C-alpha atoms as a printed R data frame, in Angstrom:
    type eleno elety resid chain resno        x       y      z
1   ATOM     1    CA   MET     A     1 -102.993 -63.186 72.971
2   ATOM     2    CA   GLU     A     2 -103.728 -62.332 69.335
3   ATOM     3    CA   LEU     A     3 -106.278 -65.142 69.089
4   ATOM     4    CA   THR     A     4 -108.081 -63.842 72.178
5   ATOM     5    CA   ARG     A     5 -108.302 -60.284 70.883
6   ATOM     6    CA   ALA     A     6 -109.435 -61.477 67.436
7   ATOM     7    CA   LEU     A     7 -112.101 -63.626 69.082
8   ATOM     8    CA   GLU     A     8 -113.292 -60.681 71.179
9   ATOM     9    CA   ARG     A     9 -113.577 -58.583 68.016
10  ATOM    10    CA   GLY     A    10 -115.635 -61.299 66.354
11  ATOM    11    CA   GLU     A    11 -112.981 -62.064 63.744
12  ATOM    12    CA   ILE     A    12 -112.835 -65.816 64.381
13  ATOM    13    CA   PRO     A    13 -115.587 -67.972 62.857
14  ATOM    14    CA   LYS     A    14 -117.144 -70.412 65.315
15  ATOM    15    CA   ASP     A    15 -116.270 -73.383 63.117
16  ATOM    16    CA   GLY     A    16 -112.615 -72.270 63.197
17  ATOM    17    CA   PHE     A    17 -112.499 -72.187 66.990
18  ATOM    18    CA   HIS     A    18 -111.568 -75.607 68.362
19  ATOM    19    CA   HIS     A    19 -110.728 -77.050 71.782
20  ATOM    20    CA   ALA     A    20 -107.066 -75.960 71.720
21  ATOM    21    CA   SER     A    21 -108.242 -72.440 70.851
22  ATOM    22    CA   HIS     A    22 -110.492 -72.465 73.925
23  ATOM    23    CA   LEU     A    23 -107.487 -73.418 76.052
24  ATOM    24    CA   HIS     A    24 -105.438 -70.566 74.592
25  ATOM    25    CA   VAL     A    25 -108.148 -68.007 75.338
26  ATOM    26    CA   ALA     A    26 -108.741 -69.348 78.855
27  ATOM    27    CA   TRP     A    27 -104.988 -69.159 79.504
28  ATOM    28    CA   VAL     A    28 -104.871 -65.527 78.379
29  ATOM    29    CA   TYR     A    29 -107.816 -64.658 80.617
30  ATOM    30    CA   LEU     A    30 -106.220 -66.457 83.579
31  ATOM    31    CA   THR     A    31 -102.992 -64.546 82.964
32  ATOM    32    CA   GLU     A    32 -104.721 -61.169 82.635
33  ATOM    33    CA   SER     A    33 -107.268 -61.555 85.430
34  ATOM    34    CA   LEU     A    34 -106.961 -60.917 89.148
35  ATOM    35    CA   SER     A    35 -108.945 -64.065 89.968
36  ATOM    36    CA   VAL     A    36 -110.090 -67.330 88.440
37  ATOM    37    CA   GLN     A    37 -113.676 -66.087 88.767
38  ATOM    38    CA   ASP     A    38 -112.841 -62.978 86.742
39  ATOM    39    CA   ALA     A    39 -111.190 -65.124 84.049
40  ATOM    40    CA   ALA     A    40 -114.195 -67.464 84.042
41  ATOM    41    CA   ASN     A    41 -116.583 -64.541 83.605
42  ATOM    42    CA   LYS     A    42 -114.553 -63.186 80.671
43  ATOM    43    CA   MET     A    43 -114.545 -66.626 79.071
44  ATOM    44    CA   ARG     A    44 -118.311 -66.928 79.552
45  ATOM    45    CA   GLN     A    45 -118.966 -63.530 77.969
46  ATOM    46    CA   THR     A    46 -116.654 -64.175 75.033
47  ATOM    47    CA   LEU     A    47 -118.078 -67.615 74.240
48  ATOM    48    CA   ARG     A    48 -121.663 -66.424 74.612
49  ATOM    49    CA   ARG     A    49 -120.949 -63.612 72.130
50  ATOM    50    CA   LEU     A    50 -119.304 -66.090 69.758
51  ATOM    51    CA   THR     A    51 -122.218 -68.523 69.787
52  ATOM    52    CA   ALA     A    52 -124.800 -65.722 69.565
53  ATOM    53    CA   ALA     A    53 -122.995 -64.174 66.578
54  ATOM    54    CA   ALA     A    54 -123.066 -67.580 64.880
55  ATOM    55    CA   GLY     A    55 -126.823 -67.817 65.567
56  ATOM    56    CA   GLN     A    56 -126.169 -70.800 67.844
57  ATOM    57    CA   SER     A    57 -126.634 -69.476 71.382
58  ATOM    58    CA   GLU     A    58 -127.859 -72.925 72.408
59  ATOM    59    CA   LYS     A    59 -124.348 -74.306 71.789
60  ATOM    60    CA   TYR     A    60 -122.852 -72.411 74.732
61  ATOM    61    CA   HIS     A    61 -122.284 -74.777 77.683
62  ATOM    62    CA   ASP     A    62 -121.637 -73.148 81.057
63  ATOM    63    CA   THR     A    63 -120.456 -76.222 82.970
64  ATOM    64    CA   ILE     A    64 -117.970 -77.272 80.295
65  ATOM    65    CA   THR     A    65 -116.650 -73.708 79.993
66  ATOM    66    CA   LEU     A    66 -116.130 -73.370 83.731
67  ATOM    67    CA   PHE     A    67 -114.688 -76.879 84.039
68  ATOM    68    CA   TRP     A    68 -111.891 -76.037 81.616
69  ATOM    69    CA   VAL     A    69 -111.128 -72.626 83.113
70  ATOM    70    CA   HIS     A    70 -110.933 -74.045 86.639
71  ATOM    71    CA   LEU     A    71 -108.969 -77.140 85.632
72  ATOM    72    CA   LEU     A    72 -106.495 -75.036 83.680
73  ATOM    73    CA   ALA     A    73 -106.161 -72.629 86.620
74  ATOM    74    CA   GLN     A    74 -105.383 -75.531 88.962
75  ATOM    75    CA   ALA     A    75 -102.842 -77.046 86.572
76  ATOM    76    CA   ARG     A    76 -101.234 -73.627 86.070
77  ATOM    77    CA   THR     A    77 -100.912 -73.075 89.818
78  ATOM    78    CA   VAL     A    78  -99.451 -76.505 90.524
79  ATOM    79    CA   ALA     A    79  -97.026 -76.332 87.608
80  ATOM    80    CA   ARG     A    80  -96.132 -72.703 88.360
81  ATOM    81    CA   ALA     A    81  -95.966 -72.412 84.605
82  ATOM    82    CA   GLU     A    82  -95.841 -69.233 82.603
83  ATOM    83    CA   LYS     A    83  -96.647 -70.911 79.298
84  ATOM    84    CA   LEU     A    84  -99.666 -72.980 78.335
85  ATOM    85    CA   GLU     A    85  -97.431 -75.259 76.290
86  ATOM    86    CA   ASP     A    86  -95.517 -76.262 79.443
87  ATOM    87    CA   VAL     A    87  -98.726 -77.233 81.256
88  ATOM    88    CA   VAL     A    88 -100.031 -79.173 78.251
89  ATOM    89    CA   ASP     A    89  -96.700 -80.941 77.744
90  ATOM    90    CA   ALA     A    90  -96.925 -82.170 81.340
91  ATOM    91    CA   ASN     A    91 -100.668 -82.919 81.039
92  ATOM    92    CA   PRO     A    92 -101.486 -83.993 77.469
93  ATOM    93    CA   GLN     A    93 -105.011 -85.062 78.419
94  ATOM    94    CA   LEU     A    94 -105.866 -81.354 78.548
95  ATOM    95    CA   LEU     A    95 -106.028 -81.602 74.766
96  ATOM    96    CA   GLU     A    96 -108.826 -84.165 75.003
97  ATOM    97    CA   LYS     A    97 -112.099 -82.280 74.738
98  ATOM    98    CA   ASP     A    98 -113.938 -85.273 76.259
99  ATOM    99    CA   PHE     A    99 -111.824 -85.115 79.428
100 ATOM   100    CA   PRO     A   100 -114.744 -83.680 81.475
101 ATOM   101    CA   LEU     A   101 -116.382 -87.118 81.163
102 ATOM   102    CA   ALA     A   102 -113.800 -88.357 83.664
103 ATOM   103    CA   TYR     A   103 -115.604 -86.112 86.186
104 ATOM   104    CA   TYR     A   104 -119.190 -86.103 84.936
105 ATOM   105    CA   SER     A   105 -121.603 -88.748 83.837
106 ATOM   106    CA   ALA     A   106 -122.835 -88.057 80.311
107 ATOM   107    CA   ASP     A   107 -126.395 -87.611 81.603
108 ATOM   108    CA   ARG     A   108 -125.334 -84.874 84.008
109 ATOM   109    CA   LEU     A   109 -122.841 -83.122 81.724
110 ATOM   110    CA   PHE     A   110 -125.129 -82.986 78.709
111 ATOM   111    CA   SER     A   111 -128.237 -81.979 80.638
112 ATOM   112    CA   GLU     A   112 -129.981 -78.672 79.969
113 ATOM   113    CA   GLU     A   113 -129.230 -77.624 83.554
114 ATOM   114    CA   ALA     A   114 -125.466 -78.131 83.031
115 ATOM   115    CA   ARG     A   115 -125.635 -76.232 79.760
116 ATOM   116    CA   ALA     A   116 -127.338 -73.272 81.440
117 ATOM   117    CA   SER     A   117 -125.322 -73.042 84.663
118 ATOM   118    CA   TRP     A   118 -122.481 -74.599 86.628
119 ATOM   119    CA   MET     A   119 -123.016 -78.079 87.997
120 ATOM   120    CA   GLU     A   120 -120.603 -79.881 90.280
121 ATOM   121    CA   PRO     A   121 -119.093 -83.106 88.907
122 ATOM   122    CA   ASP     A   122 -120.874 -86.295 89.917
123 ATOM   123    CA   LEU     A   123 -118.093 -88.841 89.343
124 ATOM   124    CA   LYS     A   124 -115.162 -87.222 91.152
125 ATOM   125    CA   PRO     A   125 -114.552 -83.750 92.547
126 ATOM   126    CA   LEU     A   126 -112.778 -81.093 90.555
127 ATOM   127    CA   SER     A   127 -111.143 -79.739 93.704
128 ATOM   128    CA   ILE     A   128 -108.512 -82.498 93.758
129 ATOM   129    CA   ASP     A   129 -104.925 -81.314 93.400
130 ATOM   130    CA   ALA     A   130 -104.290 -80.715 89.694
131 ATOM   131    CA   ILE     A   131 -101.290 -83.048 89.753
132 ATOM   132    CA   ALA     A   132 -103.626 -85.924 90.615
133 ATOM   133    CA   ILE     A   133 -106.198 -84.707 88.095
134 ATOM   134    CA   CYS     A   134 -103.718 -84.312 85.283
135 ATOM   135    CA   SER     A   135 -101.265 -87.061 86.116
136 ATOM   136    CA   PRO     A   136  -99.427 -88.034 82.924
137 ATOM   137    CA   SER     A   137  -99.114 -91.522 84.388
138 ATOM   138    CA   ALA     A   138 -102.877 -91.930 84.510
139 ATOM   139    CA   PRO     A   139 -103.954 -94.796 82.246
140 ATOM   140    CA   ARG     A   140 -105.170 -92.999 79.174
141 ATOM   141    CA   ASP     A   141 -104.773 -93.495 75.453
142 ATOM   142    CA   THR     A   142 -103.837 -89.910 74.662
143 ATOM   143    CA   PRO     A   143 -102.679 -89.318 71.097
144 ATOM   144    CA   ASN     A   144  -99.638 -87.158 70.478
145 ATOM   145    CA   ARG     A   145 -101.272 -83.804 69.825
146 ATOM   146    CA   SER     A   146 -100.262 -80.198 70.057
147 ATOM   147    CA   LEU     A   147 -101.863 -76.868 70.855
148 ATOM   148    CA   SER     A   148 -101.714 -75.611 67.296
């Protein structure tokens, strides 16, 4: 929670805020919010402020932001987990920042339209049960990584 509050106060430099940090903040927002949509909106606002403060507003990507919030929400619900670490231990591919490319073609994901607003995946739907999405048995060369 400390990371989230520090980020909201603008105390975290953009170059010090990596993928695992995004997951931590999204988890806090999912825990604190009454709905996934509310958590997603908080994440949007926070990341837009972060990129604007760094003078890089163009770096904010709406589809990628919402993908991770919704995927994490699904994994959290299925796992009935109270800790992010438990969900990531069961689903190590969540640590792979390129994981959205399993759902999106590069052309669609990296388009200006996807950067500006939510776009549905074009390779496979995000609405699949999170166990199927995040199956640890899925063929994947996932390195042994942690949330820190």
